[in-house]
C-alpha positions in Angstrom: 91.0 80.7 90.5 89.4 83.4 92.6 85.7 82.7 93.6 83.4 85.3 92.2 81.4 87.5 94.6 78.4 87.4 92.3 77.4 85.3 89.4 74.4 85.9 87.1 72.0 83.0 86.7 71.4 81.5 83.3 67.9 82.9 83.3 69.2 86.3 84.2 71.8 86.2 81.4 69.2 85.1 78.8 66.9 88.0 79.7 69.6 90.7 79.0 69.8 93.0 76.1 73.4 91.9 75.6 72.3 88.3 75.2 69.7 89.4 72.7 72.3 91.2 70.7 74.5 88.1 70.7 71.6 86.1 69.3 71.0 88.7 66.6 74.7 88.5 65.6 74.4 84.7 65.4 71.3 85.0 63.1 72.5 87.7 60.8 76.2 87.0 60.6 76.3 83.2 61.2 78.8 83.4 64.1 78.3 81.8 67.4 79.5 84.1 70.3 79.3 82.0 73.4 80.6 84.4 76.0 81.5 88.1 76.6 85.1 87.7 75.6 84.2 86.4 72.1 81.6 89.2 71.7 84.1 91.8 72.7 86.7 90.4 70.3 84.2 90.4 67.4 83.1 93.9 68.2 86.7 95.2 67.9 87.6 93.2 64.9 84.5 94.2 63.0 84.1 97.9 64.1 81.9 99.0 61.2 79.6 96.1 61.4 79.3 96.3 65.1 78.5 100.0 65.3 76.2 99.8 62.3 74.3 97.0 64.1 74.0 99.1 67.3 72.5 102.0 65.3 69.7 99.6 64.2 69.4 97.8 67.5 68.8 101.1 69.3 66.6 102.5 66.6 68.4 105.8 66.4 66.1 108.7 65.5 67.7 110.4 62.5 66.8 112.2 59.3 69.1 109.8 57.6 72.0 107.5 58.4 73.9 107.2 55.1 75.8 104.2 53.7 79.2 104.9 55.2 79.9 103.9 58.8 83.6 104.7 59.2 86.0 106.6 56.9 89.7 106.8 57.5 89.5 103.8 59.9 93.3 103.8 60.4 93.6 107.4 61.5 93.9 108.2 65.2 92.9 110.9 65.3 91.1 111.6 62.0 88.6 108.7 61.7 85.0 109.9 60.9 81.9 108.0 61.9 78.6 108.0 59.9 79.7 111.0 57.8 76.4 111.2 55.9 74.2 110.9 59.0 71.9 113.8 60.1 70.4 113.5 63.6 69.7 115.4 66.8 70.6 114.2 70.3 67.6 115.8 72.0 65.2 114.1 69.6 66.5 110.8 70.7 66.1 111.8 74.4 62.5 113.0 73.9 61.0 110.2 71.8 58.9 109.1 74.8 56.1 111.7 75.4 53.7 110.1 77.8 52.8 110.4 81.5 55.6 108.1 82.6 58.0 109.9 85.0 61.1 111.2 83.2 62.6 112.9 86.2 62.2 112.5 90.0 64.0 115.5 91.6 65.1 115.3 95.2 67.4 117.4 97.4 68.7 117.6 100.9 65.8 119.9 101.9 63.6 116.9 101.3 61.8 118.6 98.4 60.4 116.2 95.7 59.2 117.0 92.2 58.1 114.6 89.4 58.3 115.6 85.8 56.7 113.3 83.2 58.0 112.8 79.7 55.1 114.8 78.4 55.9 117.7 80.8 59.6 117.5 80.0 58.9 117.8 76.3 56.7 120.8 76.9 59.3 122.6 79.1 62.0 121.9 76.5 59.8 123.2 73.8 59.2 126.5 75.6 62.9 127.0 76.5 64.0 126.1 72.9 61.6 128.7 71.6 62.9 131.3 74.0 66.5 130.6 73.2 65.8 130.7 69.5 64.0 134.1 69.9 67.1 135.3 71.8 69.2 134.6 68.7 70.7 131.2 69.7 71.5 129.2 66.7 73.5 126.2 65.5 77.0 126.2 67.1 76.3 128.9 69.7 77.3 128.1 73.3 74.8 128.0 76.1 76.5 127.8 79.6 74.9 126.5 82.7 75.9 127.5 86.3 73.4 124.9 87.7 72.7 122.4 90.4 71.5 118.9 89.6 67.9 119.8 89.0 65.3 119.6 86.2 66.3 123.0 85.0 69.7 121.7 84.0 68.2 118.8 82.0 65.7 121.0 80.3 68.5 123.5 79.4 70.8 120.8 77.9 68.0 119.3 75.8 66.7 122.7 74.6 70.2 123.8 73.6 70.8 120.5 71.8 67.5 120.7 69.9 68.7 123.9 68.3 72.2 122.5 67.4 73.8 124.8 70.0 76.5 123.6 72.4 75.9 123.0 76.1 78.5 123.4 78.8 77.9 123.4 82.6 79.6 124.0 86.0 78.0 123.2 89.3 77.3 126.2 91.6 80.0 125.3 94.1 82.6 126.4 91.6 84.2 129.7 92.6 84.1 132.7 90.2 87.6 132.1 88.9 86.9 128.4 88.3 83.8 129.3 86.3 85.6 132.0 84.3 88.5 129.6 83.6 86.0 127.5 81.8 83.2 129.6 80.4 85.5 132.5 79.6 87.2 130.3 77.0 84.1 129.3 75.1 82.3 132.7 74.7 78.8 131.7 75.5 75.8 133.7 74.2 73.5 132.7 77.0 74.0 131.9 80.7 71.5 129.9 82.6 72.1 130.1 86.3 70.7 129.4 89.8 70.1 131.8 92.7 71.9 129.3 95.0 72.2 125.8 96.4 72.2 124.0 99.7 75.1 122.0 101.2 75.0 120.3 104.6 71.8 122.1 105.5 73.3 125.5 104.7 71.7 127.7 102.0 74.4 129.3 99.8 73.3 132.4 97.8 75.1 132.5 94.4 73.5 135.7 93.0 76.6 137.8 93.7 78.8 135.2 92.0 76.5 135.1 89.0 76.7 138.9 88.8 80.6 138.7 88.7 80.5 136.0 86.0 78.1 138.1 83.9 80.2 141.2 84.2 83.4 139.3 83.2 82.1 137.5 80.1 81.5 140.0 77.3 79.9 137.5 74.9 76.8 137.1 77.0 73.6 138.4 75.5 71.1 136.8 77.8 71.1 135.7 81.5 68.3 133.5 82.8 68.1 132.7 86.5 65.9 130.0 88.0 64.9 129.8 91.7 66.5 127.0 93.8 66.8 128.6 97.2 63.8 130.9 97.0 60.5 130.9 95.1 61.0 134.4 93.7 64.6 135.6 94.2 65.5 139.3 93.8 67.5 139.4 90.5 68.3 143.2 90.5 72.0 142.6 91.4 72.5 140.5 88.3 72.9 142.7 85.2 70.3 142.0 82.6 68.9 138.9 84.4 65.5 137.5 83.5 63.6 135.0 85.7 63.2 131.5 84.3 59.4 131.6 84.5 59.3 134.8 82.5 61.8 133.5 79.9 59.6 130.4 79.4 56.4 132.4 79.2 55.4 131.4 75.7 52.9 129.0 74.1 55.4 126.8 72.1 54.3 123.2 72.0 56.5 121.6 69.3 60.2 121.3 69.0 61.8 121.7 65.6 64.8 119.4 66.2 67.7 120.5 63.9 69.1 117.5 62.0 72.9 117.9 62.2 76.0 115.8 61.3 77.0 112.9 63.5 80.1 114.8 64.7 78.3 118.1 65.4 79.3 119.4 68.8 76.9 118.6 71.6 78.7 119.7 74.7 82.0 121.0 76.0 83.5 119.4 79.1 86.6 120.4 81.0 89.7 118.8 82.3 90.5 119.4 85.9 92.8 122.3 85.1 95.3 121.6 87.9 98.3 122.0 85.5 97.0 125.2 83.8 93.8 126.4 82.2 91.2 123.6 81.9 91.2 121.9 78.5 87.8 122.5 76.7 86.9 119.1 75.4 84.4 119.0 72.5 82.1 116.0 72.4 79.8 115.1 69.5 76.1 114.5 69.5 76.3 111.2 67.6 79.3 109.9 69.5 77.8 110.5 72.9 74.4 109.2 71.8 75.6 105.9 70.4 78.2 105.3 73.1 75.8 106.1 76.0 73.1 103.9 74.5 75.6 101.0 74.3 76.8 101.4 77.8 73.3 101.9 79.3 71.4 99.2 77.4 74.1 96.6 76.9 76.5 97.0 79.9 73.8 98.1 82.4 70.7 96.5 80.8 68.8 99.8 81.2 65.2 99.8 80.0 62.1 101.9 80.3 61.1 100.3 83.7 64.3 101.3 85.5 64.8 104.2 88.0 68.3 105.3 87.2 70.4 107.3 89.7 73.9 108.7 89.8 75.2 110.9 92.6 76.8 113.7 90.6 76.9 117.4 90.0 76.6 119.2 86.7 80.4 119.8 86.8 81.1 116.0 86.4 80.8 114.0 83.2 78.6 111.4 85.0 75.8 114.0 84.9 75.9 114.1 81.0 76.1 110.3 81.1 73.1 110.0 83.4 70.9 112.4 81.2 71.3 110.1 78.2 69.3 107.5 80.2 66.2 109.4 78.9 66.9 107.9 75.5 66.0 104.4 77.0 62.7 105.8 78.4 63.9 105.3 82.0 63.1 107.5 85.0 66.1 109.5 86.1 66.5 110.3 89.8 68.3 113.7 90.3 69.7 114.6 93.7 71.4 117.9 94.7 73.2 118.4 98.0 75.4 116.6 100.4 75.1 112.8 100.2 75.2 112.7 104.0 72.6 115.4 104.7 70.4 115.5 106.6 71.7 112.1 107.8 74.3 109.6 106.6 71.7 107.2 105.1 70.0 109.9 103.0 70.8 108.4 99.5 70.0 104.8 100.5 66.7 106.0 102.1 65.8 107.7 98.8 66.8 104.6 96.9 64.2 102.6 98.9 61.5 105.3 98.7 61.8 105.7 94.9 62.6 102.1 93.9 66.0 102.9 92.4 67.1 100.0 90.3 70.6 101.3 89.3 72.5 103.3 91.9 75.6 105.1 90.8 78.1 106.8 93.0 81.8 107.3 93.7 84.3 104.9 95.2 84.9 107.6 97.9 81.2 107.5 98.9 81.1 103.8 99.3 84.3 103.9 101.4 82.8 106.6 103.5 79.6 104.5 104.0 81.8 101.6 105.2 83.8 103.8 107.6 80.5 105.1 109.0 79.4 101.6 109.6 76.2 102.0 107.5 74.1 99.0 106.8 71.8 100.2 104.0 70.5 96.7 103.3 69.0 96.5 106.8 67.7 100.1 106.9 66.1 100.6 103.5 63.9 98.7 101.1 66.4 97.9 98.4 64.3 95.1 96.8 64.3 96.7 93.4 68.0 97.5 93.4 69.9 95.4 90.9 73.1 97.3 90.2 75.6 99.5 92.0 78.0 101.5 89.8 81.1 103.1 91.1 83.7 105.4 89.5 85.9 108.5 90.2 88.8 106.4 91.5 89.7 102.8 91.9 87.2 100.8 94.1 89.1 99.1 96.9 88.7 95.3 97.2 87.3 95.9 100.7 84.5 98.1 99.2 83.5 95.1 97.1 83.1 93.1 100.3 81.2 95.9 101.9 78.7 96.2 99.1 77.8 92.5 99.1 77.8 92.2 102.9 76.0 95.5 103.9 74.0 96.7 100.9 72.8 93.7 99.0 74.1 90.2 98.1 72.3 89.8 94.8 73.3 92.6 92.6 75.9 93.5 90.0 78.6 95.7 91.4 80.1 97.5 88.4 83.3 99.5 89.0 83.6 101.6 85.8 86.5 103.7 84.4 86.8 106.2 81.5 86.4 109.9 82.0 85.7 113.4 80.9 88.0 112.9 77.9 85.6 110.4 76.3 82.5 111.2 78.3 82.1 107.4 78.8 84.0 104.3 79.8 86.9 102.1 78.6 86.1 99.5 81.2 82.9 98.8 83.0 80.2 96.3 84.0 78.7 93.4 82.2 75.4 91.7 83.2 76.4 88.3 81.7 79.7 88.0 83.6 80.6 87.3 87.3 81.9 90.0 89.6 85.4 89.4 91.0 86.8 91.3 94.0 88.8 94.4 93.0 88.1 94.0 89.2 86.3 96.0 86.6 84.3 93.3 84.8 85.3 94.0 81.2 86.6 96.2 78.5 83.8 98.1 76.7 82.3 96.7 73.5 83.8 98.2 70.4 86.7 99.6 72.5 90.1 98.2 71.5 91.5 98.5 74.9 95.0 97.1 75.5 97.8 97.5 78.0 101.2 98.8 76.7 104.5 98.6 78.3 107.0 101.5 78.3 108.2 100.4 74.8 104.8 100.5 73.3 104.3 96.8 73.2 100.9 95.2 74.0 101.1 93.0 77.1 98.5 90.6 78.5 100.2 90.1 81.9 101.6 92.9 84.2 100.9 96.6 84.6 101.2 99.3 82.0 99.5 102.1 80.2 95.8 101.7 79.3 95.5 102.5 75.6 92.9 102.2 72.8 94.3 101.1 69.5 91.4 101.7 67.2 88.9 104.5 66.6 85.7 104.8 68.7 82.7 107.0 68.1 82.9 109.0 71.3 86.4 110.2 70.7 86.3 114.0 71.1 86.8 116.0 67.9 89.2 118.3 69.6 89.7 121.1 72.1 88.1 124.6 71.9 90.6 127.2 70.8 93.0 124.6 69.5 92.6 125.1 65.7 95.7 123.1 64.8 94.8 120.3 67.2 98.3 120.6 68.7 97.2 120.4 72.3 94.7 117.6 71.5 97.3 115.5 69.9 99.7 116.2 72.7 97.2 115.1 75.3 96.3 111.7 73.9 98.5 110.7 71.0 102.0 111.9 71.9 103.0 108.9 74.1 102.3 106.3 71.4 101.7 107.9 68.0 98.4 106.8 66.4 97.2 105.2 69.7 95.0 106.8 72.3 96.9 106.8 75.7 94.4 107.5 78.4 96.7 108.2 81.3 95.7 105.3 83.5 98.1 102.7 84.9 96.3 99.4 84.7 96.4 95.7 84.0 94.2 93.0 82.4 93.1 90.0 84.5 92.7 86.3 83.8 88.9 86.8 84.0 88.9 89.3 81.1 88.6 92.2 83.6 90.7 95.3 84.3 92.4 96.6 87.4 93.1 100.4 87.6 96.2 101.2 89.7 96.0 104.9 89.5 96.9 107.7 87.1 100.0 107.3 85.1 101.3 110.8 86.0 101.1 109.8 89.7 102.9 106.5 89.4 105.7 106.1 92.0 109.1 105.0 90.8 111.3 104.1 93.8 114.5 102.3 92.7 113.1 102.2 89.2 110.1 100.0 90.1 106.7 101.5 89.0 104.0 101.5 91.7 100.4 102.6 91.3 99.2 104.8 94.2 95.9 102.9 94.4 97.8 99.8 95.5 99.0 101.7 98.5 95.7 103.5 99.3 93.9 100.3 99.4 96.1 98.9 102.2 96.5 102.2 104.2 92.8 102.9 104.4 92.2 99.5 106.0 94.0 100.7 109.1 91.6 101.7 111.8 91.6 105.5 112.3 92.7 106.4 108.8 90.0 108.3 106.9 91.9 108.9 103.6 95.5 109.2 102.3 97.6 110.7 99.5 100.9 109.3 98.3 103.7 110.9 96.3 107.2 110.2 95.2 109.8 112.6 96.6 113.2 113.1 95.0 115.6 112.0 97.7 119.4 111.2 97.6 119.4 110.5 93.9 116.4 108.3 94.0 112.7 108.5 94.7 111.2 107.7 98.1 107.6 107.1 98.9 105.9 109.6 101.1 102.4 109.0 102.5 100.1 111.7 103.9 97.2 110.5 106.0 94.1 112.3 107.4 93.1 110.6 110.6 89.7 110.2 112.1 88.9 112.9 114.8 90.3 111.8 118.1 92.9 109.4 116.6 96.6 110.4 116.7 99.2 109.3 114.2 101.9 108.1 116.5 104.8 105.7 116.0 102.7 102.7 116.7 100.1 103.7 114.1 102.9 104.3 111.6 104.3 100.9 112.2 100.8 99.4 111.8 100.4 101.2 108.4 103.9 100.0 107.2 103.1 96.4 108.3 99.8 96.5 106.4 101.5 97.7 103.2 104.4 95.3 103.4 102.2 92.3 104.2 99.8 92.9 101.2 102.1 94.4 98.6 105.9 94.5 98.6 108.7 96.1 100.6 109.0 98.6 97.7 105.5 100.0 98.5 106.3 100.7 102.1 106.3 104.5 102.7 109.6 106.0 103.9 107.8 108.8 105.6 104.2 108.9 107.0 102.9 112.3 107.9 99.5 113.4 109.3 97.7 116.3 107.6 94.4 117.9 108.4 93.1 118.0 104.9 93.8 116.5 101.4 93.4 118.7 98.4 90.9 117.7 95.7 89.6 118.9 92.4 86.2 120.4 92.0 85.0 116.9 91.0 86.4 115.3 94.1 89.6 113.7 92.9 92.7 113.9 95.0 95.6 115.8 93.3 98.8 113.9 93.8 100.6 115.9 91.1 99.8 119.2 92.8 101.0 118.0 96.2 104.2 116.6 94.6 104.8 120.0 93.0 104.4 121.8 96.4 106.7 119.4 98.1 109.4 120.0 95.5 108.9 123.8 95.6 107.4 123.9 92.2 104.4 126.0 91.3 100.8 124.7 91.0 99.6 126.5 87.9 95.9 126.7 88.6 94.8 126.4 92.2 91.3 127.7 91.2 90.7 124.2 89.9 90.8 122.9 93.4 87.8 122.6 95.7 90.0 123.3 98.8 93.2 125.1 97.5 94.0 126.1 101.1 94.9 122.5 101.8 98.0 122.7 99.6 99.6 125.0 102.2 99.7 122.0 104.6 102.3 120.3 102.4 104.7 123.2 102.0 108.0 123.2 104.0 107.1 120.3 106.2 110.1 119.6 108.5 109.6 115.8 108.2 110.3 116.0 104.5 113.8 117.4 105.0 114.8 114.4 107.1 
C-alpha cells in the first residue's frame, strides 16, 4: 500500500468538527461510525436524516424549517429539499456583528483594508436600503462587473438580503463576454468598478462599462465604485452614480426577506466555449447548506480561521469563499496577479495575515514549483494548516512540492466539483491521510460513483463521475430554459435519472478519487480511452516545458494523440526534447499514451477562468468552428493551431 504523505494525529482527529458530528450520530442514532468511509456511506444511505442533522448542527438561521426534508427523493431532477423552509442566505452570513475582522482586503498595489463584521453589516444595510429604494425586489437581478474587493461581497449580501439574484463577472472580461452573460439575465442594477490592476498596470474599465450599459436595456441603475482612483470621473458612463453617493443614507438595520429554500441566490455561467454560456441558477438554501458542510466538516473552518482563496468574481470559488462568513471566519480577499509585484506575493501575504486555509489553483502550485519558490523558508507559515487546490487535476509532483517546499504538516486537499454545483463532489477530509495524486474523499451526502460506458457502477477502473441521488446544491435549472430541455440535456441525458458531471475519474483503494480530465476531452486511440491529465502530468515533468495541451486528431481511420507544448523562454523543442517527452510518457503510462506528434506553440488558449480548452483546439485542428471565442481569455491563441503543416504529416 502507498505510504501517505500526511497523516492526522489522533488528537487532531478528535478535535475536528467532523469527529464531533460522528459522536453526535452515535449518541442520537445508536450507530458507531469508526471512519470516514462508514460516515460517508451512512450519509448517502440516510439522506434525509443526514441533511436534517446538518441543519441543526450548523444552527441555520431561518424563519422556519418545516417538517419535510426531501420530497420526490427518487426524482433526478425534480427532488425538492426543505419545501416548507423560509430563510435568507445573507442573514446566515451576517449573524456575527462584532469588531472581529470579516474581510481583509489586499491587492497587488499593496493596499490593505480591514472591515469588521459590524462594519460589514452596516455597509450591507446601506446598500440594501439603496437598492430597495431603486425598486429592486424579490427575484430581480443585480449584476456585478467587479474585482475581488469588499464592494463585491457587500453587493452580493445586500442583493441576497432582498431576495434578489446576484450574478458577477470579473473586470478582465471583454465587453462581448460580459454581454453574453448579463445580456441573458436582464439585470435591473449594474454595480461596476472604474478599473483594476494587473501585473502593475492600471486598466481603466469605464469605457467598457459604458458599452455594457448602452447594450443592456433592462438596466435602471448603474453604481460605480473606485478601485483605481479615489474619485473617478463617471461622466462617460450613462446614468452612473458613485458608490459613496448611492450608499449615502442612514439605514442601520437589514430586513432580511425570508424566502423558500430553493429561491434563487445567484446565477453562474458555464465557460461558453461551445455557444452562449449557460446561466446556471443556484438556490439560497442549497448553497448555504452545502457550503457549510464543506467548510466546517471537510475543512474544519471556524471563527478563528483566516480563509483565503485566490480567485476572481468570475469563478465559482469566489461564491464558495464568501460563504465562509457564515462560520464567523475572516476572509482574505486579493485582487491582481498572483506574481505581482514579485513571485512570492501570495505566500508573503499568507505569513503577514496568518492565513490558516490557503486556496488556489493547480496551475498556480505548478508555476510556483517551476519558479523554484520555497515559501516555507521565506514566509512565516506557522498558522497555515491547509492548502486547497482546484481548477484542474493536481499533479502527483505538486503534492511532493507542497510538502517539501511549503509545509510538511498540513492537509493538502485537491478538490473537484464546479460551477454546475457551486461546490464539490470530491474534496478534503481532516480525519483521513493524504495520498499522492488523490482527492481524499467523496463529499458527505453526495452519492458519487463511477460508471462505465454501459451505465454500470464500477469500483475499479476509469469511467464517468456521476451522482446517483439528489443533493441540495443541485441547480434548479438554467435561465431562459422554461422547459428544462437544456438543463436535462446537460446533466441527465447520458444516464437518465443520474447526474453525469462530465469528469473522467476513478475511485482508489483508499476511498479517494483521481480525476483524469474532462470526459469530452478524453482521447480514444485504437479504442482505448485516455484522460488528458495522465499525459500532462508526465510531459510537464520534462525540463523546459511550461505547459501542454493534448487532443485526439482523426487520422487514417483512427485517432492519433497530438501534443502541443509551450516551452520556457530560451528552450527549443528539438528532436532530442521530443524523444525525452516520449520516453517520459511511455515510462510512466503506456505506449498508447505516447503522442504521435509533438508541436511547439507560443501560447495555449484558456477560458476566462483559466482552464485550457482542448475541445476548442480540437475543433480548430479539424477545421470546425469554435462557436464562442469571446469565452476565451486569449482567443488569438487559437490561430496558432490552424493549418499547422506538421498536422498534415
